[in-house]
Biopython code that builds the backbone (N, CA, C, O; Angstrom):
import numpy as np
from Bio.PDB.StructureBuilder import StructureBuilder

atoms = [
    (1, "UNK", "N", (38.259, 329.714, 0.823)),
    (1, "UNK", "CA", (36.799, 329.437, 1.427)),
    (1, "UNK", "C", (36.988, 328.525, 2.413)),
    (1, "UNK", "O", (37.685, 327.527, 2.596)),
    (2, "UNK", "N", (35.917, 329.344, 3.176)),
    (2, "UNK", "CA", (36.371, 328.750, 5.035)),
    (2, "UNK", "C", (35.015, 328.019, 5.209)),
    (2, "UNK", "O", (33.930, 328.598, 5.181)),
    (3, "UNK", "N", (35.213, 326.495, 5.415)),
    (3, "UNK", "CA", (34.266, 325.570, 5.858)),
    (3, "UNK", "C", (33.596, 325.865, 6.871)),
    (3, "UNK", "O", (34.336, 326.640, 7.477)),
    (4, "UNK", "N", (32.350, 325.710, 7.653)),
    (4, "UNK", "CA", (31.760, 325.955, 8.885)),
    (4, "UNK", "C", (31.006, 325.002, 8.830)),
    (4, "UNK", "O", (30.181, 324.688, 7.972)),
    (5, "UNK", "N", (31.443, 324.289, 10.251)),
    (5, "UNK", "CA", (30.363, 323.168, 10.677)),
    (5, "UNK", "C", (29.111, 323.648, 10.685)),
    (5, "UNK", "O", (29.044, 324.866, 10.854)),
    (6, "UNK", "N", (27.820, 322.915, 10.520)),
    (6, "UNK", "CA", (26.473, 323.393, 10.248)),
    (6, "UNK", "C", (26.221, 323.066, 11.890)),
    (6, "UNK", "O", (26.683, 322.216, 12.650)),
    (7, "UNK", "N", (25.091, 324.359, 12.078)),
    (7, "UNK", "CA", (24.624, 324.072, 13.595)),
    (7, "UNK", "C", (23.912, 322.913, 13.668)),
    (7, "UNK", "O", (23.852, 322.134, 12.718)),
    (8, "UNK", "N", (23.244, 322.688, 14.945)),
    (8, "UNK", "CA", (22.184, 321.724, 14.946)),
    (8, "UNK", "C", (21.088, 322.249, 14.556)),
    (8, "UNK", "O", (20.271, 321.370, 14.285)),
    (9, "UNK", "N", (20.639, 323.444, 14.382)),
    (9, "UNK", "CA", (19.473, 323.751, 13.845)),
    (9, "UNK", "C", (19.379, 323.304, 12.512)),
    (9, "UNK", "O", (18.375, 322.790, 12.019)),
    (10, "UNK", "N", (20.712, 323.564, 11.801)),
    (10, "UNK", "CA", (21.041, 323.256, 10.186)),
    (10, "UNK", "C", (20.502, 321.712, 9.790)),
    (10, "UNK", "O", (19.652, 321.258, 9.025)),
    (11, "UNK", "N", (21.641, 321.069, 10.903)),
    (11, "UNK", "CA", (21.354, 319.517, 10.657)),
    (11, "UNK", "C", (19.793, 319.306, 10.689)),
    (11, "UNK", "O", (19.160, 319.104, 9.652)),
    (12, "UNK", "N", (19.169, 319.368, 12.013)),
    (12, "UNK", "CA", (17.978, 318.978, 12.229)),
    (12, "UNK", "C", (17.196, 319.128, 11.070)),
    (12, "UNK", "O", (16.617, 318.136, 10.627)),
    (13, "UNK", "N", (17.067, 320.474, 10.380)),
    (13, "UNK", "CA", (16.690, 320.854, 8.979)),
    (13, "UNK", "C", (16.846, 319.950, 7.967)),
    (13, "UNK", "O", (16.024, 319.644, 7.104)),
    (14, "UNK", "N", (17.855, 319.580, 8.115)),
    (14, "UNK", "CA", (18.410, 318.741, 6.712)),
    (14, "UNK", "C", (17.866, 317.593, 6.976)),
    (14, "UNK", "O", (17.346, 316.989, 6.038)),
    (15, "UNK", "N", (17.851, 316.992, 8.353)),
    (15, "UNK", "CA", (16.780, 315.515, 8.523)),
    (15, "UNK", "C", (15.628, 315.669, 8.006)),
    (15, "UNK", "O", (15.173, 314.847, 7.211)),
    (16, "UNK", "N", (14.954, 316.795, 8.395)),
    (16, "UNK", "CA", (13.288, 317.023, 8.094)),
    (16, "UNK", "C", (13.223, 316.913, 6.962)),
    (16, "UNK", "O", (12.590, 315.957, 6.514)),
    (17, "UNK", "N", (13.880, 317.888, 6.035)),
    (17, "UNK", "CA", (14.202, 317.816, 4.356)),
    (17, "UNK", "C", (14.075, 316.607, 3.739)),
    (17, "UNK", "O", (13.183, 316.289, 2.952)),
    (18, "UNK", "N", (15.204, 315.783, 4.205)),
    (18, "UNK", "CA", (15.275, 314.252, 3.940)),
    (18, "UNK", "C", (13.986, 313.357, 4.003)),
    (18, "UNK", "O", (13.527, 312.539, 3.205)),
    (19, "UNK", "N", (13.514, 313.854, 5.380)),
    (19, "UNK", "CA", (11.983, 312.870, 5.650)),
    (19, "UNK", "C", (10.876, 313.535, 4.522)),
    (19, "UNK", "O", (9.956, 312.816, 4.132)),
    (20, "UNK", "N", (10.980, 314.651, 4.119)),
    (20, "UNK", "CA", (9.921, 315.392, 3.454)),
    (20, "UNK", "C", (10.403, 314.318, 2.227)),
    (20, "UNK", "O", (9.770, 313.264, 2.158)),
    (21, "UNK", "N", (11.267, 314.503, 1.466)),
    (21, "UNK", "CA", (12.313, 313.803, 0.466)),
    (21, "UNK", "C", (11.525, 312.371, 0.217)),
    (21, "UNK", "O", (10.866, 312.063, -0.777)),
    (22, "UNK", "N", (11.784, 311.571, 1.421)),
    (22, "UNK", "CA", (11.419, 310.264, 1.413)),
    (22, "UNK", "C", (9.676, 310.148, 1.715)),
    (22, "UNK", "O", (8.994, 309.398, 1.016)),
    (23, "UNK", "N", (9.185, 310.811, 2.607)),
    (23, "UNK", "CA", (7.305, 311.058, 2.297)),
    (23, "UNK", "C", (6.802, 311.097, 1.259)),
    (23, "UNK", "O", (5.780, 310.466, 0.988)),
    (24, "UNK", "N", (7.468, 311.911, 0.396)),
    (24, "UNK", "CA", (7.007, 312.026, -1.122)),
    (24, "UNK", "C", (6.434, 310.939, -1.524)),
    (24, "UNK", "O", (5.301, 311.025, -1.996)),
    (25, "UNK", "N", (6.988, 309.863, -1.442)),
    (25, "UNK", "CA", (7.573, 308.991, -2.734)),
    (25, "UNK", "C", (6.588, 308.092, -2.412)),
    (25, "UNK", "O", (6.245, 307.151, -3.128)),
    (26, "UNK", "N", (5.937, 308.492, -0.891)),
    (26, "UNK", "CA", (4.905, 307.232, -0.473)),
    (26, "UNK", "C", (3.397, 307.361, -1.082)),
    (26, "UNK", "O", (2.822, 308.450, -1.082)),
    (27, "UNK", "N", (2.835, 306.255, -1.568)),
    (27, "UNK", "CA", (1.654, 306.979, -2.175)),
    (27, "UNK", "C", (0.319, 306.597, -1.728)),
    (27, "UNK", "O", (-0.699, 306.555, -2.419)),
    (28, "UNK", "N", (0.494, 306.218, -0.006)),
    (28, "UNK", "CA", (-0.821, 306.488, 0.603)),
    (28, "UNK", "C", (-0.705, 308.201, 1.116)),
    (28, "UNK", "O", (-1.524, 308.828, 1.788)),
    (29, "UNK", "N", (0.249, 308.547, 0.698)),
    (29, "UNK", "CA", (0.830, 309.698, 1.601)),
    (29, "UNK", "C", (0.642, 310.844, 0.725)),
    (29, "UNK", "O", (1.165, 310.738, -0.384)),
    (30, "UNK", "N", (-0.402, 312.613, 1.147)),
    (30, "UNK", "CA", (-0.463, 313.489, 0.461)),
    (30, "UNK", "C", (-0.017, 314.518, 0.885)),
    (30, "UNK", "O", (-0.573, 315.007, 1.869)),
    (31, "UNK", "N", (0.947, 315.086, 0.387)),
    (31, "UNK", "CA", (1.759, 316.062, 0.966)),
    (31, "UNK", "C", (1.194, 317.756, 0.697)),
    (31, "UNK", "O", (0.910, 318.162, -0.431)),
    (32, "UNK", "N", (1.078, 318.825, 2.245)),
    (32, "UNK", "CA", (0.722, 319.679, 1.815)),
    (32, "UNK", "C", (1.669, 321.022, 2.777)),
    (32, "UNK", "O", (1.808, 321.049, 4.000)),
    (33, "UNK", "N", (2.170, 321.962, 1.841)),
    (33, "UNK", "CA", (2.801, 322.458, 2.852)),
    (33, "UNK", "C", (2.299, 323.899, 3.673)),
    (33, "UNK", "O", (1.667, 324.720, 3.008)),
    (34, "UNK", "N", (2.592, 324.197, 5.140)),
    (34, "UNK", "CA", (1.589, 325.254, 5.411)),
    (34, "UNK", "C", (2.647, 325.959, 6.366)),
    (34, "UNK", "O", (2.783, 325.767, 7.574)),
    (35, "UNK", "N", (3.181, 326.600, 5.753)),
    (35, "UNK", "CA", (3.632, 327.702, 6.657)),
    (35, "UNK", "C", (4.840, 327.287, 6.973)),
    (35, "UNK", "O", (5.656, 327.356, 6.054)),
    (36, "UNK", "N", (5.338, 326.739, 8.324)),
    (36, "UNK", "CA", (6.735, 326.460, 8.368)),
    (36, "UNK", "C", (6.469, 325.121, 8.624)),
    (36, "UNK", "O", (7.036, 324.665, 9.617)),
    (37, "UNK", "N", (5.780, 324.399, 8.012)),
    (37, "UNK", "CA", (5.171, 323.039, 8.517)),
    (37, "UNK", "C", (4.874, 322.581, 7.034)),
    (37, "UNK", "O", (4.302, 323.313, 6.227)),
    (38, "UNK", "N", (5.401, 321.050, 6.693)),
    (38, "UNK", "CA", (5.024, 319.906, 5.851)),
    (38, "UNK", "C", (4.014, 319.038, 6.282)),
    (38, "UNK", "O", (4.478, 318.078, 6.897)),
    (39, "UNK", "N", (2.619, 319.040, 6.159)),
    (39, "UNK", "CA", (1.952, 318.037, 6.796)),
    (39, "UNK", "C", (1.722, 316.919, 5.543)),
    (39, "UNK", "O", (1.621, 317.283, 4.372)),
    (40, "UNK", "N", (1.666, 315.740, 5.898)),
    (40, "UNK", "CA", (1.061, 314.338, 5.575)),
    (40, "UNK", "C", (0.051, 313.781, 6.226)),
    (40, "UNK", "O", (-0.156, 313.674, 7.434)),
    (41, "UNK", "N", (-0.610, 313.405, 5.219)),
    (41, "UNK", "CA", (-2.254, 312.816, 5.143)),
    (41, "UNK", "C", (-2.271, 311.593, 4.304)),
    (41, "UNK", "O", (-1.636, 311.370, 3.273)),
    (42, "UNK", "N", (-3.187, 310.781, 4.990)),
    (42, "UNK", "CA", (-3.618, 309.393, 4.296)),
    (42, "UNK", "C", (-5.159, 309.613, 4.213)),
    (42, "UNK", "O", (-5.638, 309.337, 5.313)),
    (43, "UNK", "N", (-5.743, 309.851, 3.672)),
    (43, "UNK", "CA", (-7.344, 309.165, 3.612)),
    (43, "UNK", "C", (-8.076, 310.209, 4.878)),
    (43, "UNK", "O", (-8.598, 309.839, 5.929)),
    (44, "UNK", "N", (-7.890, 311.703, 4.323)),
    (44, "UNK", "CA", (-7.964, 313.238, 5.043)),
    (44, "UNK", "C", (-7.620, 312.715, 6.607)),
    (44, "UNK", "O", (-8.341, 313.158, 7.501)),
    (45, "UNK", "N", (-6.637, 311.868, 6.927)),
    (45, "UNK", "CA", (-6.130, 312.000, 7.989)),
    (45, "UNK", "C", (-4.780, 312.124, 8.414)),
    (45, "UNK", "O", (-3.849, 311.341, 8.224)),
    (46, "UNK", "N", (-4.796, 313.362, 9.099)),
    (46, "UNK", "CA", (-3.435, 314.026, 9.546)),
    (46, "UNK", "C", (-2.678, 312.864, 10.239)),
    (46, "UNK", "O", (-3.120, 312.113, 11.108)),
    (47, "UNK", "N", (-1.174, 312.874, 9.551)),
    (47, "UNK", "CA", (-0.519, 311.161, 9.915)),
    (47, "UNK", "C", (0.907, 311.808, 10.575)),
    (47, "UNK", "O", (1.227, 311.301, 11.650)),
    (48, "UNK", "N", (1.708, 312.765, 10.102)),
    (48, "UNK", "CA", (2.737, 313.915, 10.374)),
    (48, "UNK", "C", (2.608, 315.072, 10.210)),
    (48, "UNK", "O", (1.508, 315.348, 9.731)),
    (49, "UNK", "N", (3.474, 316.203, 10.459)),
    (49, "UNK", "CA", (3.662, 317.280, 10.835)),
    (49, "UNK", "C", (5.346, 317.584, 10.689)),
    (49, "UNK", "O", (5.939, 317.468, 11.762)),
    (50, "UNK", "N", (6.114, 317.918, 9.631)),
    (50, "UNK", "CA", (7.348, 318.585, 9.975)),
    (50, "UNK", "C", (7.835, 319.404, 9.841)),
    (50, "UNK", "O", (7.964, 319.772, 8.673)),
    (51, "UNK", "N", (8.386, 320.176, 10.851)),
    (51, "UNK", "CA", (8.059, 321.622, 11.183)),
    (51, "UNK", "C", (9.682, 321.924, 10.871)),
    (51, "UNK", "O", (10.568, 321.090, 11.060)),
    (52, "UNK", "N", (9.919, 323.439, 10.297)),
    (52, "UNK", "CA", (11.155, 323.841, 9.664)),
    (52, "UNK", "C", (12.416, 323.575, 10.864)),
    (52, "UNK", "O", (13.580, 323.305, 10.571)),
    (53, "UNK", "N", (11.979, 323.695, 12.006)),
    (53, "UNK", "CA", (12.976, 323.700, 13.302)),
    (53, "UNK", "C", (13.532, 322.139, 13.586)),
    (53, "UNK", "O", (14.308, 321.721, 14.446)),
    (54, "UNK", "N", (12.845, 321.481, 12.552)),
    (54, "UNK", "CA", (13.329, 320.140, 12.891)),
    (54, "UNK", "C", (13.080, 319.193, 13.828)),
    (54, "UNK", "O", (13.824, 318.375, 14.367)),
    (55, "UNK", "N", (11.780, 319.453, 13.957)),
    (55, "UNK", "CA", (10.981, 318.262, 14.514)),
    (55, "UNK", "C", (9.711, 317.733, 13.824)),
    (55, "UNK", "O", (9.292, 318.297, 12.813)),
    (56, "UNK", "N", (9.243, 316.923, 14.221)),
    (56, "UNK", "CA", (8.123, 316.055, 13.393)),
    (56, "UNK", "C", (7.266, 315.616, 14.592)),
    (56, "UNK", "O", (7.702, 315.113, 15.627)),
    (57, "UNK", "N", (5.955, 315.887, 14.293)),
    (57, "UNK", "CA", (4.568, 315.718, 15.235)),
    (57, "UNK", "C", (4.492, 314.082, 14.280)),
    (57, "UNK", "O", (4.713, 314.002, 13.072)),
    (58, "UNK", "N", (4.212, 313.178, 14.977)),
    (58, "UNK", "CA", (3.540, 311.804, 14.182)),
    (58, "UNK", "C", (2.012, 311.516, 15.047)),
    (58, "UNK", "O", (1.933, 311.448, 16.273)),
    (59, "UNK", "N", (1.296, 311.427, 14.453)),
    (59, "UNK", "CA", (0.102, 310.810, 14.783)),
    (59, "UNK", "C", (0.276, 308.909, 14.956)),
    (59, "UNK", "O", (-0.269, 308.193, 14.115)),
    (60, "UNK", "N", (0.901, 308.428, 15.865)),
    (60, "UNK", "CA", (0.764, 307.020, 16.595)),
    (60, "UNK", "C", (-0.922, 306.808, 16.871)),
    (60, "UNK", "O", (-1.378, 306.271, 15.861)),
    (61, "UNK", "N", (-1.605, 306.956, 17.512)),
    (61, "UNK", "CA", (-2.775, 306.995, 17.829)),
    (61, "UNK", "C", (-2.269, 306.372, 19.629)),
    (61, "UNK", "O", (-1.196, 305.870, 19.963)),
    (62, "UNK", "N", (-3.417, 306.638, 20.426)),
    (62, "UNK", "CA", (-2.979, 306.393, 21.799)),
    (62, "UNK", "C", (-2.587, 305.001, 22.404)),
    (62, "UNK", "O", (-1.714, 304.716, 23.223)),
    (63, "UNK", "N", (-3.985, 303.812, 21.399)),
    (63, "UNK", "CA", (-3.454, 302.488, 21.501)),
    (63, "UNK", "C", (-1.921, 302.172, 21.624)),
    (63, "UNK", "O", (-1.332, 301.730, 22.610)),
    (64, "UNK", "N", (-1.403, 302.509, 20.369)),
    (64, "UNK", "CA", (-0.324, 302.187, 19.667)),
    (64, "UNK", "C", (0.931, 302.764, 20.795)),
    (64, "UNK", "O", (1.941, 302.115, 21.064)),
    (65, "UNK", "N", (0.597, 304.108, 21.354)),
    (65, "UNK", "CA", (1.557, 304.420, 22.262)),
    (65, "UNK", "C", (1.369, 303.954, 23.484)),
    (65, "UNK", "O", (2.275, 304.141, 24.297)),
    (66, "UNK", "N", (0.221, 303.278, 23.878)),
    (66, "UNK", "CA", (0.316, 302.343, 25.115)),
    (66, "UNK", "C", (0.969, 301.169, 25.227)),
    (66, "UNK", "O", (1.504, 300.706, 26.234)),
    (67, "UNK", "N", (0.888, 300.634, 23.962)),
    (67, "UNK", "CA", (1.688, 299.059, 23.620)),
    (67, "UNK", "C", (3.096, 299.631, 23.579)),
    (67, "UNK", "O", (3.904, 298.855, 24.091)),
    (68, "UNK", "N", (3.502, 300.488, 23.232)),
    (68, "UNK", "CA", (4.951, 300.759, 22.662)),
    (68, "UNK", "C", (5.601, 301.963, 23.549)),
    (68, "UNK", "O", (6.621, 302.610, 23.311)),
    (69, "UNK", "N", (4.659, 302.068, 24.690)),
    (69, "UNK", "CA", (5.587, 303.118, 25.791)),
    (69, "UNK", "C", (6.431, 303.027, 26.502)),
    (69, "UNK", "O", (6.450, 303.923, 27.346)),
    (70, "UNK", "N", (7.556, 301.980, 26.597)),
    (70, "UNK", "CA", (8.524, 301.257, 27.301)),
    (70, "UNK", "C", (9.490, 301.526, 26.255)),
    (70, "UNK", "O", (10.457, 302.151, 26.690)),
    (71, "UNK", "N", (9.548, 301.253, 24.987)),
    (71, "UNK", "CA", (10.063, 301.546, 23.774)),
    (71, "UNK", "C", (10.184, 302.982, 23.209)),
    (71, "UNK", "O", (11.142, 303.573, 22.710)),
    (72, "UNK", "N", (9.169, 303.278, 23.398)),
    (72, "UNK", "CA", (9.022, 305.021, 23.070)),
    (72, "UNK", "C", (10.170, 306.001, 24.086)),
    (72, "UNK", "O", (11.047, 306.777, 23.709)),
    (73, "UNK", "N", (9.831, 305.676, 25.240)),
    (73, "UNK", "CA", (10.201, 306.533, 26.404)),
    (73, "UNK", "C", (11.631, 306.502, 26.459)),
    (73, "UNK", "O", (12.351, 307.490, 26.604)),
    (74, "UNK", "N", (12.130, 304.911, 26.293)),
    (74, "UNK", "CA", (13.588, 304.832, 26.360)),
    (74, "UNK", "C", (14.354, 305.304, 24.763)),
    (74, "UNK", "O", (15.398, 304.824, 24.321)),
    (75, "UNK", "N", (13.594, 306.240, 24.176)),
    (75, "UNK", "CA", (14.492, 306.966, 22.565)),
    (75, "UNK", "C", (14.638, 308.548, 23.262)),
    (75, "UNK", "O", (13.845, 309.344, 23.766)),
    (76, "UNK", "N", (15.712, 308.531, 23.063)),
    (76, "UNK", "CA", (16.392, 310.156, 23.088)),
    (76, "UNK", "C", (15.600, 311.166, 22.305)),
    (76, "UNK", "O", (15.257, 312.278, 22.708)),
    (77, "UNK", "N", (15.473, 310.883, 21.688)),
    (77, "UNK", "CA", (14.913, 311.743, 20.204)),
    (77, "UNK", "C", (13.244, 311.950, 20.259)),
    (77, "UNK", "O", (12.580, 312.657, 19.501)),
    (78, "UNK", "N", (12.823, 311.234, 21.234)),
    (78, "UNK", "CA", (11.103, 310.912, 21.236)),
    (78, "UNK", "C", (10.135, 312.002, 22.921)),
    (78, "UNK", "O", (10.203, 311.743, 24.122)),
    (79, "UNK", "N", (9.395, 313.108, 22.221)),
    (79, "UNK", "CA", (8.542, 312.995, 23.737)),
    (79, "UNK", "C", (7.341, 313.083, 23.296)),
    (79, "UNK", "O", (7.097, 313.492, 22.161)),
    (80, "UNK", "N", (6.476, 312.727, 24.103)),
    (80, "UNK", "CA", (4.978, 312.614, 24.438)),
    (80, "UNK", "C", (4.412, 314.054, 23.805)),
    (80, "UNK", "O", (5.002, 314.981, 24.360)),
    (81, "UNK", "N", (3.607, 314.447, 22.975)),
    (81, "UNK", "CA", (3.046, 315.350, 22.646)),
    (81, "UNK", "C", (1.801, 315.867, 23.800)),
    (81, "UNK", "O", (1.254, 315.073, 24.566)),
    (82, "UNK", "N", (1.618, 316.738, 23.769)),
    (82, "UNK", "CA", (0.181, 317.216, 24.786)),
    (82, "UNK", "C", (-1.065, 316.978, 23.908)),
    (82, "UNK", "O", (-2.200, 317.039, 24.380)),
    (83, "UNK", "N", (-0.809, 316.703, 22.604)),
    (83, "UNK", "CA", (-2.066, 316.276, 22.190)),
    (83, "UNK", "C", (-2.461, 314.916, 21.817)),
    (83, "UNK", "O", (-2.069, 314.412, 20.765)),
    (84, "UNK", "N", (-3.227, 314.302, 22.646)),
    (84, "UNK", "CA", (-3.100, 313.118, 22.616)),
    (84, "UNK", "C", (-3.245, 311.768, 21.392)),
    (84, "UNK", "O", (-4.289, 311.852, 20.744)),
    (85, "UNK", "N", (-2.575, 310.887, 21.118)),
    (85, "UNK", "CA", (-2.071, 309.951, 19.715)),
    (85, "UNK", "C", (-0.830, 310.747, 19.302)),
    (85, "UNK", "O", (-0.263, 310.398, 18.267)),
    (86, "UNK", "N", (-0.369, 311.739, 19.974)),
    (86, "UNK", "CA", (0.937, 311.915, 18.949)),
    (86, "UNK", "C", (1.708, 311.929, 19.879)),
    (86, "UNK", "O", (1.510, 311.713, 21.074)),
    (87, "UNK", "N", (2.939, 312.284, 19.129)),
    (87, "UNK", "CA", (4.228, 312.400, 20.023)),
    (87, "UNK", "C", (5.219, 313.271, 18.926)),
    (87, "UNK", "O", (4.985, 313.726, 17.806)),
    (88, "UNK", "N", (6.237, 313.279, 19.650)),
    (88, "UNK", "CA", (6.994, 314.607, 18.864)),
    (88, "UNK", "C", (8.901, 313.719, 18.387)),
    (88, "UNK", "O", (9.727, 313.498, 19.272)),
    (89, "UNK", "N", (9.109, 313.449, 17.168)),
    (89, "UNK", "CA", (10.412, 312.976, 17.381)),
    (89, "UNK", "C", (11.369, 314.437, 16.670)),
    (89, "UNK", "O", (11.218, 314.927, 15.551)),
    (90, "UNK", "N", (12.383, 314.884, 17.801)),
    (90, "UNK", "CA", (13.826, 315.559, 17.244)),
    (90, "UNK", "C", (14.299, 315.111, 16.310)),
    (90, "UNK", "O", (14.861, 314.076, 16.670)),
    (91, "UNK", "N", (14.432, 315.272, 15.208)),
    (91, "UNK", "CA", (15.278, 315.139, 13.953)),
    (91, "UNK", "C", (16.825, 315.525, 13.859)),
    (91, "UNK", "O", (17.213, 316.268, 12.958)),
    (92, "UNK", "N", (18.023, 314.805, 15.175)),
    (92, "UNK", "CA", (18.780, 315.475, 15.380)),
    (92, "UNK", "C", (19.704, 314.450, 14.443)),
    (92, "UNK", "O", (20.878, 314.759, 14.240)),
    (93, "UNK", "N", (19.305, 313.560, 14.032)),
    (93, "UNK", "CA", (20.613, 312.842, 13.608)),
    (93, "UNK", "C", (19.750, 311.929, 12.537)),
    (93, "UNK", "O", (18.614, 312.204, 12.151)),
    (94, "UNK", "N", (20.616, 310.662, 12.101)),
    (94, "UNK", "CA", (20.160, 309.626, 10.776)),
    (94, "UNK", "C", (19.159, 308.858, 11.855)),
    (94, "UNK", "O", (17.944, 308.742, 11.694)),
    (95, "UNK", "N", (19.688, 308.507, 12.650)),
    (95, "UNK", "CA", (19.138, 307.688, 13.470)),
    (95, "UNK", "C", (17.368, 307.749, 13.897)),
    (95, "UNK", "O", (16.400, 307.006, 13.742)),
    (96, "UNK", "N", (17.662, 309.241, 14.579)),
    (96, "UNK", "CA", (15.960, 309.662, 14.377)),
    (96, "UNK", "C", (15.027, 309.832, 12.975)),
    (96, "UNK", "O", (13.802, 309.793, 12.859)),
    (97, "UNK", "N", (16.027, 310.025, 12.007)),
    (97, "UNK", "CA", (15.166, 309.895, 10.922)),
    (97, "UNK", "C", (14.722, 308.879, 10.436)),
    (97, "UNK", "O", (13.634, 308.728, 9.879)),
    (98, "UNK", "N", (15.743, 307.942, 10.666)),
    (98, "UNK", "CA", (15.149, 306.091, 10.382)),
    (98, "UNK", "C", (14.322, 306.211, 11.221)),
    (98, "UNK", "O", (13.240, 306.525, 10.725)),
    (99, "UNK", "N", (14.292, 306.048, 12.961)),
    (99, "UNK", "CA", (12.979, 305.586, 13.611)),
    (99, "UNK", "C", (11.749, 306.326, 12.836)),
    (99, "UNK", "O", (10.893, 305.627, 12.295)),
    (100, "UNK", "N", (11.669, 307.780, 12.787)),
    (100, "UNK", "CA", (10.715, 308.575, 12.010)),
    (100, "UNK", "C", (9.943, 307.872, 11.052)),
    (100, "UNK", "O", (8.727, 307.730, 11.181)),
    (101, "UNK", "N", (10.680, 307.364, 9.965)),
    (101, "UNK", "CA", (10.233, 306.324, 8.593)),
    (101, "UNK", "C", (9.665, 305.212, 9.037)),
    (101, "UNK", "O", (8.621, 304.747, 8.579)),
    (102, "UNK", "N", (10.607, 304.524, 10.343)),
    (102, "UNK", "CA", (9.537, 303.291, 10.360)),
    (102, "UNK", "C", (8.135, 303.518, 11.328)),
    (102, "UNK", "O", (7.072, 302.898, 11.315)),
    (103, "UNK", "N", (8.580, 304.651, 12.157)),
    (103, "UNK", "CA", (6.947, 305.113, 12.819)),
    (103, "UNK", "C", (5.723, 305.513, 11.975)),
    (103, "UNK", "O", (4.568, 305.244, 12.304)),
    (104, "UNK", "N", (6.112, 306.247, 10.742)),
    (104, "UNK", "CA", (5.200, 306.346, 9.965)),
    (104, "UNK", "C", (4.773, 305.197, 9.206)),
    (104, "UNK", "O", (3.834, 305.509, 8.474)),
    (105, "UNK", "N", (5.016, 304.313, 9.132)),
    (105, "UNK", "CA", (4.415, 302.852, 8.716)),
    (105, "UNK", "C", (3.368, 302.278, 10.047)),
    (105, "UNK", "O", (2.487, 301.500, 9.683)),
    (106, "UNK", "N", (3.404, 302.518, 11.110)),
    (106, "UNK", "CA", (2.939, 302.001, 12.442)),
    (106, "UNK", "C", (2.082, 302.946, 12.336)),
    (106, "UNK", "O", (0.943, 302.512, 12.506)),
    (107, "UNK", "N", (2.127, 304.195, 12.103)),
    (107, "UNK", "CA", (1.195, 305.439, 12.436)),
    (107, "UNK", "C", (0.095, 305.026, 11.229)),
    (107, "UNK", "O", (-1.076, 305.196, 11.569)),
    (108, "UNK", "N", (0.297, 304.530, 9.920)),
    (108, "UNK", "CA", (-0.325, 304.245, 8.803)),
    (108, "UNK", "C", (-1.717, 303.707, 9.287)),
    (108, "UNK", "O", (-2.900, 304.046, 9.334)),
    (109, "UNK", "N", (-0.699, 302.444, 9.692)),
    (109, "UNK", "CA", (-1.575, 301.059, 10.335)),
    (109, "UNK", "C", (-2.833, 301.803, 10.815)),
    (109, "UNK", "O", (-3.953, 302.074, 10.383)),
    (110, "UNK", "N", (-2.022, 302.019, 12.028)),
    (110, "UNK", "CA", (-3.151, 302.900, 13.223)),
    (110, "UNK", "C", (-4.123, 303.286, 12.742)),
    (110, "UNK", "O", (-5.234, 302.884, 13.087)),
    (111, "UNK", "N", (-3.829, 304.546, 11.429)),
    (111, "UNK", "CA", (-5.135, 305.337, 11.531)),
    (111, "UNK", "C", (-6.043, 304.906, 10.097)),
    (111, "UNK", "O", (-6.983, 305.582, 9.679)),
    (112, "UNK", "N", (-5.675, 303.971, 9.624)),
    (112, "UNK", "CA", (-6.314, 303.665, 8.203)),
    (112, "UNK", "C", (-7.008, 302.348, 8.422)),
    (112, "UNK", "O", (-7.620, 301.811, 7.499)),
]
sb = StructureBuilder()
sb.init_structure("model")
sb.init_model(0)
sb.init_chain("A")
sb.init_seg("    ")
for serial, (resi, resn, name, xyz) in enumerate(atoms, 1):
    if name == "N":
        sb.init_residue(resn, " ", resi, " ")
    sb.init_atom(name, np.array(xyz, "f"), 0.0, 1.0, " ", f" {name:<3s}", serial, name[0])
structure = sb.get_structure()
């Protein structure tokens, strides 16, 4: 049996899977699978979309993004979304996964 190193896309998908497993345990979040994405909402507000290709869209809200702009811009895993109030996180490694889980808490406080 030959071992093959997983591709970047496979690794990203595994981090997205780990995020789904972690977030399923959060009592305030409701999960819905929609095609190639898993969406988590709280109080009928969409908070996060995890995509099969290893990215996550996170609804931080515009005021939070404005407050955290320097920190967010310094992250190699994070991009601003064209959608106001949202950011995109590339789940490339465990650092990005932990950042996502931390920012979900911020997103929940900002949206509820």
